C-alpha positions as CSV (number, residue, x, y, z in Angstrom):
1,M,-30.7,155.9,-57.3
2,S,-30.7,152.5,-57.3
3,P,-27.8,150.5,-56.2
4,P,-25.5,148.3,-58.7
5,R,-27.2,145.0,-58.6
6,N,-24.1,143.2,-57.6
7,E,-24.5,143.8,-54.2
8,N,-21.7,143.4,-51.8
9,P,-22.3,140.4,-49.4
10,D,-20.6,142.3,-46.7
11,R,-22.5,145.1,-47.8
12,L,-26.2,143.4,-47.3
13,Y,-25.2,141.9,-43.8
14,T,-24.6,145.6,-42.6
15,V,-27.6,146.9,-44.2
16,T,-30.1,144.1,-42.3
17,G,-28.0,143.9,-38.9
18,G,-26.1,140.8,-39.7
19,R,-30.5,139.3,-40.0
20,S,-30.5,136.5,-43.0
21,R,-34.5,136.5,-42.1
22,S,-37.3,138.0,-42.0
23,A,-38.6,137.8,-38.0
24,S,-41.8,138.5,-39.9
25,D,-43.7,136.0,-42.3
26,A,-46.2,138.5,-43.6
27,F,-44.3,139.0,-47.1
28,D,-44.3,137.3,-50.0
29,L,-43.4,138.3,-53.6
30,V,-47.2,139.7,-54.6
31,T,-47.2,141.6,-50.8
32,L,-48.6,144.8,-51.7
33,V,-46.4,147.8,-49.6
34,V,-48.3,150.9,-49.0
35,S,-45.7,153.8,-47.0
36,E,-47.5,155.3,-44.1
37,C,-45.3,158.1,-43.7
38,E,-42.6,160.4,-45.0
39,P,-38.8,159.1,-44.6
40,T,-37.0,161.0,-41.5
41,A,-33.2,162.5,-41.2
42,G,-31.2,159.8,-40.3
43,M,-33.4,156.9,-41.0
44,Q,-31.6,154.3,-42.9
45,S,-31.0,155.0,-46.5
46,E,-32.6,152.2,-48.0
47,H,-35.8,152.5,-45.5
48,A,-36.6,155.8,-46.7
49,A,-35.8,154.2,-50.7
50,I,-38.9,151.9,-49.6
51,L,-40.7,154.4,-48.0
52,R,-40.8,156.7,-51.4
53,L,-41.6,153.3,-53.4
54,C,-44.1,152.3,-51.7
55,R,-46.8,156.0,-51.6
56,R,-48.9,153.4,-53.7
57,P,-49.6,150.1,-53.5
58,T,-46.5,148.5,-54.6
59,A,-45.4,144.7,-54.6
60,V,-42.1,143.2,-53.1
61,V,-41.0,141.9,-56.0
62,E,-41.2,145.0,-57.2
63,I,-39.1,147.2,-54.5
64,A,-36.8,144.3,-54.9
65,A,-36.2,145.3,-58.3
66,D,-36.2,149.5,-57.9
67,L,-33.8,148.7,-55.1
68,G,-31.7,146.3,-56.9
69,M,-31.4,144.0,-54.1
70,P,-32.2,140.4,-52.9
71,V,-35.9,139.6,-52.1
72,G,-35.1,138.7,-48.7
73,I,-33.1,141.9,-48.1
74,V,-35.7,143.8,-48.9
75,K,-38.4,141.5,-46.6
76,I,-35.9,142.1,-43.9
77,L,-36.3,145.8,-44.7
78,L,-40.0,145.6,-44.7
79,G,-40.0,143.8,-41.9
80,D,-38.2,146.5,-40.1
81,L,-40.7,149.4,-41.0
82,L,-43.5,147.3,-40.4
83,D,-42.7,147.0,-36.8
84,T,-42.8,150.7,-36.4
85,G,-45.9,150.9,-38.2
86,R,-44.2,153.4,-41.2
87,I,-45.5,150.7,-43.9
88,T,-48.8,148.5,-44.0
89,A,-48.9,145.7,-45.9
90,R,-51.6,143.7,-47.7
91,H,-52.1,140.8,-50.3
92,P,-54.3,141.5,-53.2
93,Q,-58.0,141.1,-53.0
94,T,-59.0,138.2,-55.1
95,A,-62.5,136.0,-54.9
96,R,-62.5,133.5,-52.0
97,R,-60.5,130.3,-53.0
98,S,-63.2,128.3,-52.4
99,A,-65.8,130.1,-54.7
100,Q,-63.6,129.9,-57.5
101,L,-63.0,126.1,-57.4
102,P,-65.6,123.1,-58.1
103,D,-67.0,120.9,-55.6
104,T,-64.3,118.1,-54.4
105,S,-66.3,115.4,-55.3
106,I,-66.5,117.0,-58.9
107,L,-62.7,116.8,-59.2
108,E,-62.5,113.0,-57.8
109,Q,-64.8,112.5,-60.6
110,V,-62.8,114.2,-63.3
111,L,-60.0,112.5,-62.2
112,V,-61.5,109.0,-62.3
113,G,-63.0,109.6,-65.6
114,L,-59.3,110.4,-66.7
115,R,-57.5,108.0,-65.2
116,N,-60.2,105.4,-66.9
117,L,-59.1,106.6,-70.3
């Protein structure tokens, strides 16, 4: 049961308790979120929906799309859940970036060669 896509700004203000930014910088669009518990009675409905959605690793952008809410609002809600230990968040595992990139001296030589063309 997703809320309508054209959310009322007053409702979003209420959902976040008046906050316009997340206090946490732990989330970007591809951060994977996993529930660490089940929703509890009396929990804010949006928080409960996130916990249900994230039984398996789910990207922040997917959570926002499923809830029909702006990513910024979802990040605030995720920050609440992270602060209380109800979710964990991590970036997808990737190979070390330094192992993927060639030596900077080679890149500089390629750049000089391209400029000389």
